[in-house]
N, C-alpha and C positions, 0 to 999 in steps of 0.2 A: 307347443311350435318346434321345438328340436324335434319331436318325434314324427311332425309332420314334415320337417323338412326332411328328415332322413329317407322317409319313404316315398317322397319326392324325386330327390336325386339320387337315389338307391335304389330301384325297385327292383329287385328280384335280382343282383346282380347285374342289371345290364347296363352294357358299355355303350358308349357313344360307335356306332358302328363306323364298318371300314367301307368305304363308297365303293361305286363301281366306275370302269372305265370310260372316259370322257368320250362324247358323241356330238359335241357342238362346240361350236366356236364360242367367243365370249359374248357378252351380252353388248347389244347396241349402246345400249344407256348404259353409261360409265360416269362414274364420278369419284373424286378423290379420297379413296378410301380407308387407306393407312399412310401416315410420312414414313418419308424414309428415315428412319430411326435407326437403322443398323449400319453405321459405318464401320464396315471390318475391313482390317489391314492384316494380314495371317501374321505379317512377318515381326509387327510389333508388339509386346508385352508389354502393358502398361497398367496401373492400380485399377483392381475391382475390388469392391467391398465385400468382405467376407459374405454380407448378409443374401448377397444374389446368390440364387443357385437353380440356373436354366437348367429343365429337366423334359422330358417328352413322355409321351403317355407309354410308353415303351420302358420310361423306368431306367433310361439312360440320356447322355447328354445330346444334346443339339447338335448339328454340323453344317456343313455347307453343301449343297446340292452340286452330283456332279451337273448337271444340265439346267439349263432354263426349265422354271416352273411358267407353264400357260396359263393358270388358271388364279392360285394363290400367288403372285408376281411379289407381294410386299415380303416374302419369306423366304424368296430366292437366295439372298446372299445368306443366312442364318436363320435355320429355324429346326423344325421337325419331319418333312415333307420332303421326299424325294418325289420325282418324276411319277413314279405310279401311285404315290399316294394322293398325290395332284391331282390327278386324272379321275379318280376313283371320287375324289370332293366334285369335282366337276360336273361329272357324268349323276351323280345325287340330284345336283345342282339343279340340271337340267330335265329332269324328271320331276321335281317340285314345280318346277317353273311352269310345265306341260300340264301338271295338274291344275294349277291356279290360271290357265289360261282358258282351260275346258270349262270350268265354274264360274269362269267370269270374274274373277276375282283380282284385286291389285297384285299386281307380281311382287314388288317389295326388292327387286334384285339387290339391292346395294344392302341394306341391311342385312339380307339373308344369306348375302355371301360376306360380309362381316364376321356372322356368326357362326357360319359354317368351315370359315379358315381357321378357326381358333385351334383347329387340331392340326396346326403349321408351324403354331406359334412357340417359340423357343422355351416360352413358358408354359406349354400346354398340360402339364401337369399338376401345375398350380390353380389354373383356370380349370381344371376338370375334377379337384378336389382328390390327383392320385399322386402324391408326395408319397401316402404309404400305398406301399404296393400291394397289402393283404386286405386291403378294402377294395369294394365296390367302386366303378368311376361313373363319375354323374353322366347322364345324357346330355344337358346342357351346359356350355360353361360357364363361368361367374361372371355373371354384368353389373358392371355400376348402375346406380340406380336411376342415374341421367339418361344412361343408354337404355337402358331396360323401359324406362316410362315412353320413350319415344319408339320402342320396338313393340310395347304392346299396344300402346294409342293407332298407332299407323297399320300392324303388320302381326296382330296378335292372332291372324287366322292363318298363319303358317306355321304355327308352334306345333298343331297336330302333324304336321309332316315330318317334324326332327325329333319328335318323343310320342312313345306308346303310353306314357304316363299319364292317366286320367286327370288326376288333380293338377299336374299341369297344363292340359288341356283346357282344362274345366277354367283355371282363375284366369289362363291367358283369353279366353272371351269375355269375363265379366270382374273380377278383384284384380286392378293391378297394383294395388300393394301389396297384398299377399302373394300375388305372381313374383315382384321383385324381389318379396322376402326371401322368397323360394329360392332363387337364382341367384342371390348377392353372395357374396365372400366376405367371412370376418376380417381377413386383410385386405384393407382397399387398396394397399399398393398393389394387387396382384388382379383385381377384377378388370376387367375389360372395358373402357381403353383405357383406365388409369395406367396398368403393368406398361401402356407403350410411352408415356409421359414422366414416367420415374427416372430421373437421371443415376440414382445409384441402382437401378438394373438394367440401365441400357447405354449410357455411358460409354463400356468398352465391353460389351456384349460377346461372346466367343473368343475371349481371349485368357492364357495363363491368369487364373486370380492371385493376387496378392495380397498380404495381410499388410495393414499400416507401416510397417517396416521394410515394405518391400519384398517379400520373402515369396518367393513362387509356392503356392498351395498344389500339392499333387497328392494322389493317393496311390494306394498298393493294394494288388491282389497276392494272396499267398499259392504258388504252385509246388512246392514239396518241403518236404520237413524232414526230420527224423534223421540228420547226417552229422558226420562230426569232422567237423571243421572242412566244409567245403570250400576247397581253394579257387577252383575252376568252372567255368559254365560253357560250353561250347557247341557249335553244329555242325556237322559232318560237311556238309556243302553239296550234299548228292543228292536233293530234293526230297527226302524224306522226312524232313524236319524233325527229326530226332536228337533231342539232347542230351549231351554226356556232362554228366556231373560228375568231380573228383574229387574225393577226399583225402585229407591229408595224409593219411596211414595208407595210403597205396592202393584203395578200390576205385575203380571208374565202373558209375550206372547210367543204366538207356533208360530216357524217358520218352514214354512215346506220345503222340499227337494230342491222347486223349487225357492225359496227365498222370496216365497209370506209369510204374516203374516196373522193369523186369526183372524177375527174382532171382539171376544169375547174373550176375558182375560181365562189364563187358572186358573189362581186364582187373586182373588181383595180383597185386605186386607187394600186397604187405607183407612177406615172406625177404623183399630182398629192400624194400624202401627203410631207412633210418629214420627216427622219430623217437619222440616220450611224449609222454604224458604231461609234462612240464606247461606251463602256462605259459604260454606264449614263444614256444619253442619253434622257430623259424626252419628247420630243417623236416625233411618230407618229401611226398610227392609234390612238386610245385609247379609242372609246366606241360603241356601238351599241344598240338598244332597237327592238322590233318591236313595231307598235301591236299590242293588244288584240284588234281586230279582221282581224289580218294575213290569217286564213283567206279573209276575204272582198274586201280590200280590198288586200291584198299591198304594202301601204306598212311602211315601216322607217327609221330614222335613225341617222346616223351623225357622231361628233367625231372631228374629225383636226386636224392642223398643217397648215398651208400658209405658205409665202412668198411674198410679193406681190412684184414689182419686182426681184427677188433681195436683197432687203434687209428687208422690213418683214416680220415675223414675227404670225400671226395664228393663231387658232384659230377651225375652221367648224362650225357642228352646220348639216345638210342634210336633207333627205327625199329617199328613192329609194322604185323602186316593182320587185317582182317581174317578170321576163317573162311578157308573155303566152303565149310559146311553151313554155317551160320553167322550171319552178316550182324550178328550181334552179339558176338564173341569174338576176342581176340585172339590170334594163335598164339599160345606161351611158348613156342620152340621158335618162334621168328624173330626175336631181338636178335639186332645187331649192334653192336656199340660202335657208337660215330665218336665219341669227343667223352674225354675224363680230366677234370679239374682238381687236384687238389687245393683244399680248403684249409685255411690257417686256423681258423676260429669257427665256432659253430653258429653266427649270425652273419646276416648278410650275404645269404646263398643266393640271391637272384630269383632267376628261375620260369622267366618269361620265353614262351617262342611263339614265332610268327612267321607268316611266310608273307614276303611285298606284293607287289602288285608285278615284279620283275621276276617272282617267280622261285625269289633264294630263300632261304630259311636263315631267320634273323634268331640270334642267343643271346640273353642279355643277364650279363653274369653282375654279382654284387663284389665289392674291393675286398672280402676275404675275413671283416668283420673286425671285432672290438671296437674302439674309438676312435675317431680321427684318422683313420688308413696309417696306420704307424709303420706300415711295410716298406722298407727301404726308404733313401734319400725322400723321395717326392710322393712316396704313396704307391700303391697298384694303379690305382683310376689313372694317376698322372704318367704312368710307366707304359708307353705303349709296346714295349717287349713282352708285357705280362696279359695274359688272358682274362683278369680279373678286374673288375670296374669296366665294363666294355658292354660297345656291342659288337657282335660280333656278327659277318654275311659270309655263306659258306654257300657251296652248291652240293647238294647231298646226292645228285645223280640218278636220282629215282627211275627215271625214265630208259634206263639201260646203262649202254657205253662199254666200256673195257671192263670185262670181270675181275683184271688182276689192278684193277686202279684204287688208288686211296679208295680211304672211306669216304670222306668229301673232297671235293676242288675249290680251288679260290677262283672268284669269279675275276674277270680278266679285269674290271674297269673299279676294285675294292680301292678306297684311296692312296693305302700305303704299300702295296705292292713292291713296290721297286725302290722300298726304304729299310735300307740292312737293320737300323734298329728297333724295328718296329715288326711285331707278327702281322703278318699279309691278310688273316683271318678280320682283322681290327677294322670297323666300320665308322664307329664314333667311339670318345672315351670322354674319360672324367665325370664318371657315373658314380654315386654311390653305391645306392641298393634300389635299380626300379623296379618297382612292384607293380606292377600290372601293367601292360600297354597295348594298344589296340590300333589296326587300322582303319582309317576311315572311308566309308564307302561311298561318299560325294553326297551332292545334293540330288533326291530321286530325278528332278528335271534337267539340272544344268550338268549334272556330276561334278560342282564345283568342290573342291577338298580334297575329290577321290585320292587316295593314296595316302595321306598324310598319316604318319605314325606317330601317335600321343602316347606318352608316359607317365608315372607319377614317381618320381623319383623321391626316395625317404632322407628325411634330413637327419641332422647330428641332434641339437641342441636349439637350435632356434628359428628356422624355416624348414617347409614342405614346399615343394616346387612341380610342378607342368612342364614338361618340356616336348615341343617337336621336334623329333628324330632327323637330323638331315648327315649326308654322307661327308665325313672326316670333320666331324662337329666335334668341340673341346665342351663338356657342359661344365666344367668350372672345379670339381671335387678335386683336390681338397683345398684349393685354393681358395674357392668360394662356395658360401652355402645360401642357397639363394639369390638375391641381389646382393648380398653382403659377401664382405672377406671374410673366411675362415682363419686361411694360415697367410698375416699380413705380408710374408716375404716374398712367398709365390702370388700372392693376391697382385702385388706391382709389380710381377717381372712383365716389362712390355711384350714378351712375346705370348702369353697367356692366350688373348684373342678368342677368348671365350664367348660360347653361344647362351644369349641370356634366356631364361625362360621366361614363359608365356603369361606365369601365371606364378605368385610364393604366397604365402601367408604364415602366420608365426605360430609358435607352439601357446599359444593363448587361445586359437581357433581350433588346434587339433596339433597332436605330436605325431604321428606317423600316417603320410598320404596313402590311399589305394587308387590307383590309378583306373579310370574308366572308359565311356565310349563316345563319339559322337552319336546324338538319336539321330537313325535316317529312316525310323519306321514308317508303319502307315496308319495305326489308330490312334495317334496322336499328334495331328498336323503340326497343333501348334510347338511341339519341341522339338522341331526339325532344325538341325546345327546347332544344339545346346551339347554340350559337352557336360556330362555328368561326370561325377567323381567325388567322393568321400575321403573319411578318416578313421581308420583301423581305432584310435584310442577315444576320441571324443562322439562316434556316431553320426556326426554331423554330414550331411549330403550338400553338396555343391554343384553349383553347374558355372558355365564361362559361354556367355555371348561373343562371337567375333563381329566386330565391325569390319564390314567388307571394305569398308574406302581407306582406312589408314591400315588393317591388319591387325589391328590389336585387339586385346581380349579381355571383357569384363565380368567380375563378377555376378553371378543371379544365387543369393541363395536360397536354398529349397527347405520345405520346412512340410509336414505333414498336414494335411487339409484339417479342417475343422470339422467337429461332426455334422453341421449341416453341408458343409461343400463336398463331404464325401458318403451322404447318405446315396447311394446306389446300390443294389442288391450286389453282396460279393466283396463290396470293398472295405479295406480299413487303413487305418491312419496311424498306424505305428509300427513299428521294428525293434529288432534286438540292435544292442549295443555297437557289438565289434564287426564291423564291415570289412570282411575279409577279401571281397572281389567282386568282379562286375561280368555281367554275359549279357550275349546279343544272339539271338534265335536266327532262323533259316531267314525272316520276314524281316528283322532289322528292329525286331521290339527290344527292349531294353529291361534288364533285370540286375539285382544285387542279389549279393550271398552273405548272410549275417549268423551270427550266432549271440548266445546270451553268456557262454562261458567259454572261452579263447584255448581251447584242450582237446588236441589231436584225437583224443576218446572220448570226448565229450558229445554225444548225441542231440546237441542242441540248434544246430544248423539249420536255416531256413532260406529257402528262394523265394523272393520278392519280386514283383511286376511290376513296373510304373505304371500308373495310368493318369492321363488329364481327365477332371471331372469338369472342365469348363465346355470341351470341344471335343469330338468323336470325328473321324472320317463318315461320309455316307455312305449307307447299307451296300452291303457287296463291293465295294472297292477293295479290298482287303481279303477278301476270300480267296485264299489257299486251296491248294490241288496237291498234296505230299501224295509222293508215289508210296505204293502199299509194302507194307515190309512184312516178312513172314515170321512170325514169332512161332519158336519152338517151344518154351517153357513157360513158367506161368508167369502172370502179371500180377501187380500188388496195386491195388488200385489206389487212389490218392486221398486219402481223409486231411482235410483242413486241422489247424486246432488253434489258429488266431480266432479270437473274437472280432468278428466283422461288426462295424458301426452299424447296422442292422438286425443285431444279435442273431442273427441267421444266416446259414450260408445257401439255403434252399433258394434259388432264383425265381422268382414269380413271372409269371405273364398273366398277360391281359386275359380277360373272359372274351371267349368266342365270340364272334361277330355276331350280333342278332340278324335272322333274315326280316327285316323289319318291311311288310309291304304295305304299300300305301293304299289308302281308302278308297271304298270301290267309287267308281265314277257314276254319275246323274246320268240319266237317259236321254237322250239327244232328241231334237225333233226333227222330221224332216226336211229335206233340202233339196229343191231345186237344180239339177247339175247338166248345165247346158254346153256342151261341147263345142269348140270354134270348128269351123270349116276348114279342112286343109287339103289342098288338091298337087300331086304330084304327078309331073309327064317326064316320061323317059323316051328313049329311043325303042325303035321297033324290036329291041333284043330283051326289053322290059315291060312289065306290064305296068299300066295306068292306074291309080288309086284313087277315088273321090271319096269324102266322108260328108254328108250332108249334115245340116242342123237337124237335133231332136232334142225334146225335152222328156226325161226321164225323172221319173221321183225314187228316191234312194234313201237308206238312211246310213249316214255317216257316221262309222264309230272309230273314237280317237284311240290308238296306240298307245300304249307305255308299257316300260320294260320292266320286269320284274326282279327282284334284288335276288331271287334265289338263281344262284349260281348254275345248276343243275337244268333249272327250266329254260334260262339261257341259253343254253349251248344244245337245246332241243329244237327242232325245227317244227314250226306249228304246221299242223297235219290236216289237209281239206277233210270235209266230211264223207261218209262213206258211201253216201249215194253218189258224190262227184268222182269218187274215185273210180265207180262203174263207168259212169259217162265218159271218164277219159280215158277208160281202153276202147271204148266205142269210137272216141273220137280220135285216137291215133291209128285205128283200124282204118277209118275215112282218109284222115292225111298219107297215110301209104299207098293207097289207091290213086288218090289225088297229084302225088308227086311224080306220078309215072306219066301224067298226060304234060305235054308241051306247056310253056310259059303263055306262048300265045292264047290255046284253046282255055287256058285255066279261067272259072267264072268269076266275075269281078266282086268283090266281097261288098256287100251291105254294109248300111250306117249301125245298124245295132251288132253289125261283126266287129267294126272298128272301137265301138263304145264296150263291149264286151270284153275287147282283146285289153284296153286299157283300165278296164273296170277289175282283171283278173288279174294285174301286175303285181309281180312281189314288192310289198311297200314295208318288209320289216327290215331293209336296210337303213342306218339312220341319213345316209346321203340321200335317199331317195322316199323323204317322207313326204308324201303329196298331200293324206288326206289328213288335216288338223281339225277344222270344226265346219260348223254349217257354212261358216261364211267364206270358205275356202272353196276354188274352184279343182277341178283337176287339171294337169298337167300333163301334157301329151308328150310322145316321142315320137319321133317320124319312123315309119316302117323303112325296114331294112330288105329291099327287094320281097322274094318271096319266102323268106326265113319269118317272115311276118306271123302266118297262121300256124307255124311252129313255136316260135314264142309261145304265142296265146294260149297252147294247148297244155304248154310241159312247164308251165308257170304259177301251179297253181298251189301256193303255200299258204295263201290267207284266207280268214274266214269269206265266204261268200254269203248273199242274201237273197232276198226274194227277187230283185232286179235281175242278180246275176242268174237266178234258175229259170226268168222268162226269156233271157236274153240268150239262155243255152237252148231252151225250147226252139227258138225261132233257128237257130244253128242246125237242131237236127234236122227241120224241115228243107234246109238249103242242103246238106248233105245227100237227102234223098235226091232232090233234084240235080245234084251233080252225077248221081249214079246214072239217071237217068240219060245225061247226057253222052 
């Protein structure tokens, strides 16, 4: 029985065919086919049992279509069909209905539609046994016994139009139990229509999956590896969609859209950068930012540690340019030092560079190191005359100006510009060691939140925190750590007026925060608005969700999806422990950089991309058109190392759509066609045309469309015999067109009949010949263009009646010449 089942459902790799473009409106006979079982609220994410695994036949998560579905409307909120696929299914459906009408069989519109629309189900992969992408897909969806028995009893004759498999066709006509056993599924939760009734599968379909503890289940893809402590990943914003990944040792590499890496580094500062192979050494190449107009001016900025005279440690901020000869290489001689700050200790070096929406450069420094910010009476962070422990904002004047100007200028609205006890560069203060900050792009639709600057500030020994940077803000260190007091005396100072973090967590969760990004990408719409960040020491990934009413933020733990949840091609559900940084590509998709061994010289760094396995964007919505990049050097192709859930990185594809032709149609009996009499009277400048009633016997051949796309594009050609006749008729037409309208002979009834019989009926909108009980539909003639349209529109098969009519016309032409 198992062998017969496999042979029936997976015949020679056949797959449920993609269907053709819709050509008809929906059936006039309708019933409630499917309940409204998908209440989809995109912005809300609630508990989904881990066992649910929605999946389409292309082995990807379901989606919400961009536009309304005309045919399988029950899946227009969430499913596996876009408008193109929906039209294909509808066209195939109407072709089958045509066949059933021609044969005089029961149309079974509703049951047929239910079966065919299961390709659009969010659980289509389960219904068609396609969870494993390396086995053929069955031709019919899995049907529960009750529905299958109804289909077999009422509409068994339609199965031959849905599959070419002989076993299924034979059993559909005689043996209900065998047929239903062939199309049934072992897992009764997933057979149709049980799959609609399971609250386990449909209660929160399409929302981010959560485990019983409320942890968001996400999956990953590997995009880069073999990196030495990758400290940052960013794009240049120039439309090329290149990614630049920097290593702590001072190399910056270019990654192209296809995942390959250029052999020649974009930047090599390994001879200038100060770092060591010690575990956890915080010095090195730490920051980089491209100017907002990088595409035009080629300028970018870097932040790195240096050692002066073999004893004095500093951090340096410099400006550089891309080479004029190669856009993928920086000009090594273009460095212009903007700022250098002495570092009293080896740790807490800061390192973030950002451009705000205002066009100014933001520089994030650490408090100088050691423990508890012991420098001076209040520490560096609370001392506004020091540059350490601050957020600095400067105008780097990259767009020209006086060549003799200073290396940077102070923005006129900096908060402490007029304070003699403060450095004018200071934009915010009271920070300990902000590690990784980002600027929110804003909601793709409303731009809400655009321009907000998020930072993760590493704590001392109790709390880690997430802050939103505001002008003039005091973020509390060393008076406070998180929400709690650290220096009690400073904390009780009434003038502290500190800005509280939006979130803080204790060292029971993690001991070194790594700031991240607010997701604003396209591919995973469920994640929009979530701020993702992590912890370097514990390896935890977390997310914050904003309450737009109160402005407060709520934690959403993030965990790797279970094996079943991430069972999609190329996905993984694990990552390295030490999370160094987060990154965002030009399209807004989110990544993080982690390593298995946190040494600046160990090549275990890997870049991972977030993927939501519960829902994807509609096909085509996220398509990007990157600008071309001229590559001069060698490209190194990406070779993944991480083990995927499906044990292979090969991306499977469905077998090609089979060109399934419907069975031959039976011969039809002749029918009598009696066209109605029409009379059109016009003024003296027009002719009067009258057609009388006549009775002619003709064979009507119903048309049906082929599934072969090539044949569909090729117009039907008339017989050769008729082609010759057409040339003669065209010559006659030219002679007759020279005569006046008044002298034009009146066409006979046979002309009128022949004109309508030869009209092109290939268009779906003008399908006037259906079967023997239908009569011809006639169109009014348009003045003296009547004959011309009759003679030039010969794109259908003619029959004996047409030939007889043409003979009559030939005699008429001879009479016209005589006149």
